[in-house]
C-alpha positions in Angstrom: 71.5 86.7 96.1 73.1 89.0 98.6 76.4 88.2 100.3 77.3 88.6 104.0 79.8 87.3 106.5 79.5 86.5 110.2 81.5 88.3 112.9 82.3 84.8 114.3 85.2 85.2 111.8 86.5 88.4 113.4 86.0 87.9 117.1 85.8 91.1 119.2 86.3 93.4 116.3 84.7 96.8 116.9 81.6 97.6 115.0 83.1 100.5 112.9 85.9 98.2 111.7 83.4 95.4 110.9 81.4 97.8 108.7 84.5 99.1 107.0 85.6 95.5 106.2 82.2 94.7 104.7 82.3 97.8 102.5 85.9 97.4 101.5 85.4 93.8 100.4 82.1 94.1 98.6 79.7 92.5 101.0 76.1 93.6 101.2 75.7 92.7 104.9 76.9 91.2 108.1 75.6 88.7 110.6 76.4 89.8 114.1 77.4 87.3 116.7 75.3 88.4 119.7 77.4 87.3 122.7 78.7 89.2 125.8 82.3 88.8 124.6 81.4 90.7 121.3 80.7 94.4 120.8 77.0 93.7 120.0 74.9 91.8 122.6 71.6 92.2 124.5 73.3 94.2 127.3 73.8 97.2 125.1 72.2 100.5 126.2 69.8 102.3 123.9 72.5 104.8 122.9 74.9 102.0 122.1 72.3 100.3 120.0 71.7 103.5 118.1 75.4 104.0 117.5 75.8 100.5 116.1 72.9 100.9 113.8 74.2 104.3 112.6 77.6 102.8 111.9 76.1 100.3 109.5 73.8 102.8 107.8 76.7 105.2 107.3 78.3 102.9 104.7 75.1 101.3 103.4 75.8 97.8 105.0 72.9 95.8 106.2 72.7 93.9 109.5 71.5 90.6 108.2 70.7 89.1 111.6 71.8 88.4 115.1 73.4 85.0 115.8 72.1 84.2 119.3 72.6 81.1 121.5 69.2 80.4 122.9 68.6 76.6 122.8 64.9 76.0 122.2 64.9 72.2 122.6 67.0 72.1 125.8 65.5 70.5 128.9 64.3 72.8 131.7 61.9 75.6 132.3 60.6 77.6 129.3 60.9 81.0 131.0 64.7 81.6 130.8 64.7 80.4 127.1 61.8 82.7 126.2 63.4 85.6 127.9 66.7 85.1 126.1 64.9 85.0 122.8 62.9 88.1 123.7 66.1 90.0 124.5 67.6 89.0 121.1 64.4 89.9 119.2 64.3 93.4 120.9 68.0 93.9 120.1 67.3 93.0 116.5 64.4 95.4 116.4 66.6 98.2 117.7 69.3 97.5 115.2 67.0 97.1 112.2 68.0 93.4 111.7 65.3 91.1 110.2 66.5 87.8 111.7 67.5 86.2 115.0 69.3 82.9 115.0 68.5 80.2 117.7 69.9 76.7 118.2 67.9 73.5 118.8 70.2 72.4 121.7 68.3 69.2 122.5 69.7 66.8 125.0 71.0 63.5 123.6 69.4 61.6 126.5 66.0 63.2 125.9 63.2 61.6 124.0 63.2 63.1 120.5 59.5 63.6 120.5 59.7 65.5 123.8 62.6 67.6 122.5 60.7 68.5 119.3 57.5 69.4 121.3 59.5 71.6 123.7 61.1 73.5 120.9 57.9 74.0 119.0 56.1 75.2 122.1 58.8 77.8 122.9 59.1 79.0 119.3 55.3 79.3 119.0 55.2 81.5 122.1 58.2 83.6 121.1 56.8 84.1 117.6 54.0 86.3 119.0 56.4 89.0 120.3 58.6 88.6 117.2 55.6 89.3 115.0 54.7 92.4 117.0 58.2 93.9 116.3 58.8 92.6 112.8 61.6 90.2 113.5 61.8 86.6 112.3 63.3 83.8 114.5 65.3 81.3 112.5 66.1 77.8 113.8 69.5 76.7 112.6 70.3 73.2 111.3 72.7 72.4 114.2 73.6 70.1 117.1 70.6 67.8 118.0 68.7 68.8 114.8 71.4 69.1 112.2 69.4 68.2 109.1 66.4 69.7 107.3 64.4 66.6 108.2 65.2 67.1 111.8 64.3 70.8 111.8 61.1 70.3 110.0 59.8 68.2 112.8 59.9 71.4 114.9 58.9 74.0 112.4 55.9 72.1 111.0 54.0 72.1 114.3 54.9 75.7 115.0 53.2 76.9 111.9 53.9 80.6 112.4 55.3 82.9 109.6 57.7 84.6 112.1 59.5 81.3 112.7 61.7 79.9 110.0 64.9 78.0 109.2 68.6 78.9 108.8 70.4 76.3 106.6 74.0 75.7 107.8 75.4 73.7 104.9 78.1 72.1 107.0 75.7 70.6 109.5 73.3 69.1 107.0 76.3 67.6 105.1 77.7 66.2 108.3 74.2 64.7 108.9 74.4 62.9 105.6 71.6 64.8 104.0 71.7 65.7 100.3 71.3 69.4 99.5 68.2 68.7 97.4 66.6 67.0 100.4 67.5 69.8 102.7 66.0 72.4 100.3 62.9 70.4 99.9 62.4 70.3 103.6 63.3 73.9 104.5 62.3 75.9 101.4 58.9 77.0 102.8 60.7 78.3 105.9 64.1 79.4 104.7 65.4 82.7 106.0 69.0 82.5 104.8 71.9 80.1 104.2 75.2 79.9 106.0 78.1 78.8 103.8 81.6 77.7 104.9 84.2 75.1 104.0 86.1 72.5 105.9 88.6 69.7 105.0 86.6 66.7 106.1 84.1 65.4 108.6 87.0 64.8 110.9 88.6 68.2 110.5 86.3 71.2 110.8 89.0 73.8 110.9 87.6 76.7 108.7 89.1 76.9 105.2 88.8 79.5 102.4 85.6 79.0 100.4 86.1 76.4 97.7 89.2 74.9 99.4 87.4 72.1 101.2 84.9 69.3 100.9 81.5 71.0 101.4 79.2 70.9 98.4 79.0 74.7 98.0 78.6 74.7 94.2 75.8 72.2 94.4 74.0 74.2 97.0 74.3 77.5 95.2 73.2 75.9 91.9 70.2 74.3 93.6 69.2 77.6 95.2 69.6 79.5 91.9 67.7 76.8 89.9 64.8 77.0 92.4 64.7 80.8 92.1 65.7 81.5 95.7 67.1 85.0 96.0 67.9 85.4 99.7 71.2 85.8 101.6 74.4 83.7 101.6 76.3 84.3 104.8 79.9 83.1 105.2 80.3 81.8 108.7 84.0 81.4 109.2 84.5 79.9 112.6 87.7 81.7 113.6 86.5 82.2 117.2 86.8 78.4 117.8 90.0 77.9 115.8 92.7 80.3 116.7 95.1 78.8 114.2 92.9 79.4 111.3 94.0 82.1 108.8 92.6 85.6 109.5 89.3 86.2 107.8 90.0 89.8 106.6 92.7 88.3 104.3 90.2 85.9 102.8 87.1 88.1 102.3 87.7 89.3 98.8 88.6 85.9 97.5 85.5 84.4 99.3 83.2 87.0 97.7 84.7 86.3 94.3 84.3 82.6 94.8 80.6 82.9 95.7 80.1 85.3 92.7 81.6 82.7 90.4 79.3 80.0 91.7 76.3 82.3 91.3 77.4 83.2 87.8 78.0 79.6 86.8 74.5 78.6 88.1 72.7 81.4 86.3 
């Protein structure tokens, strides 16, 4: 498996510095948070996109994907959601990134069946353009659809190879789903896996990998045993927790922890 980290852990850090961090700490790639407050977002010019892609290529670091914020199950018109996804997909194409992350974002007051149908319809439509440019859209286990069982209700009806799943191990754990059940649901669709650690369900302040309660060892062992060889991406949510320790100080130890888990599961 290849290892990456998300720029959610280094909010606002310029692209060249992100690339140097990845190279210095032994990571194969980076997931870029695609938001206007970050250096990489859909508003970049063609020249800025080219510069960002070149910075990564200069040190041999891959752009794993773009973490976007489109909410495919949210109530309302389809057009703004589809346009947001299209902009993310085009940015991924220009940067050479294979994946774009989207959220479910369903309304708690909405009928679940309606929410699922809305998300499936939008993803099915967005998949056509994604296929044309060679980018895959991944629906994250998150918010209204935090378990694999939830996400599969959307992905099953979509039935398009350019739409898959992103397994966030924290959200499936918070949803009470066992890793084996998550994998069983998502394995036909799995793009990559986000790892992290927190103290408890009541305290989601990011911790160094291995220092919290999430079943990382179980998840890595399961993936290894099933022969999955994709990406593990450390999503350290520093952006939402200013008091959390700086990610750069933790990157080497985090990579070493994941390497130990992979070695133990081999």
